[in-house]
C-alpha positions in Angstrom: 105.0 80.1 64.7 102.5 81.2 61.8 100.8 84.3 61.4 98.4 85.8 59.4 97.7 89.4 58.9 94.7 90.9 57.5 95.9 93.1 55.1 94.1 96.4 54.1 92.5 96.7 49.9 94.9 99.2 48.8 97.3 99.5 51.8 99.7 96.6 52.3 101.1 98.5 55.6 97.7 98.6 57.0 95.6 95.7 58.9 92.5 95.5 57.3 90.1 97.7 59.5 86.3 95.0 58.8 86.1 92.0 59.7 88.9 89.3 59.5 87.5 86.8 57.2 86.8 90.1 54.6 90.0 90.8 54.6 90.9 90.7 50.0 94.2 89.4 51.5 96.9 88.0 54.1 100.4 88.6 55.2 101.3 85.3 56.1 104.6 85.5 58.8 106.5 82.9 60.5 108.1 84.3 64.1 110.7 81.9 65.8 113.4 83.0 68.2 112.0 86.2 68.4 113.1 87.5 64.9 109.9 87.7 62.3 109.5 87.1 58.6 107.3 87.1 55.9 106.3 84.4 54.3 103.8 85.1 51.0 101.2 87.8 50.6 98.2 84.5 50.1 94.6 86.5 48.6 91.7 85.9 49.8 88.6 83.9 47.5 86.4 84.0 50.4 87.0 88.3 50.6 82.9 88.3 49.6 81.3 85.3 50.4 78.6 85.7 52.8 77.6 82.9 55.2 77.1 79.0 53.9 80.5 77.2 54.0 82.9 80.6 54.5 83.6 79.6 58.0 85.4 75.7 56.8 86.6 77.1 53.2 88.7 80.4 55.9 89.7 77.4 58.0 91.3 75.0 55.5 92.8 78.1 53.5 94.6 79.2 56.7 95.4 75.6 58.4 98.9 76.7 58.2 98.5 79.7 60.6 98.7 79.0 64.4 97.1 82.8 65.2 94.8 85.4 63.0 95.5 88.8 63.7 93.3 91.4 62.3 90.9 94.2 63.0 87.9 92.1 64.0 86.0 88.8 64.0 82.9 88.0 63.4 80.2 90.4 63.1 76.5 90.5 63.4 77.5 88.0 66.7 78.7 85.8 65.1 82.2 84.4 66.8 83.5 83.4 63.3 85.7 80.5 62.1 88.0 81.0 64.2 88.5 80.1 68.0 89.9 83.2 70.2 93.5 81.0 70.8 93.6 81.5 67.7 93.3 84.8 66.8 94.0 88.9 67.6 92.1 91.7 67.5 93.9 94.7 67.0 92.6 97.2 65.6 93.0 99.1 62.6 95.6 99.6 63.2 99.6 100.1 61.2 101.3 95.9 60.3 104.0 97.1 62.0 101.9 98.0 65.7 100.0 95.0 65.0 103.0 92.8 65.3 104.2 94.9 68.4 100.7 94.0 69.7 101.7 89.6 68.5 105.4 89.6 70.0 103.6 91.2 73.7 101.3 88.5 73.2 104.1 86.5 72.6 105.6 87.2 75.7 104.0 87.2 78.1 102.3 83.9 77.2 106.3 82.8 78.6 
């Protein structure tokens, strides 16, 4: 499984506290057989963009990712660019805490 965690602007150890699509960058991880490996940190060129094609562009940016992890998704009643099953809201926590929640979700799914 490949996942993207929204990273805070000035702290690579914290989840971005706002909507997922506004994060300045994403940490892309590969999770296989309980092992977690950082693959890359990917910049988000659409962070400041509002409306229009943003959802389409965000889906393309993260097309290789199975699970998106952020403090929250959407704003103003928007469901955001990604289906509920493909995302996990964790709140404005540390990346380590977010990863614990990912692993708990994964383990409960079987």
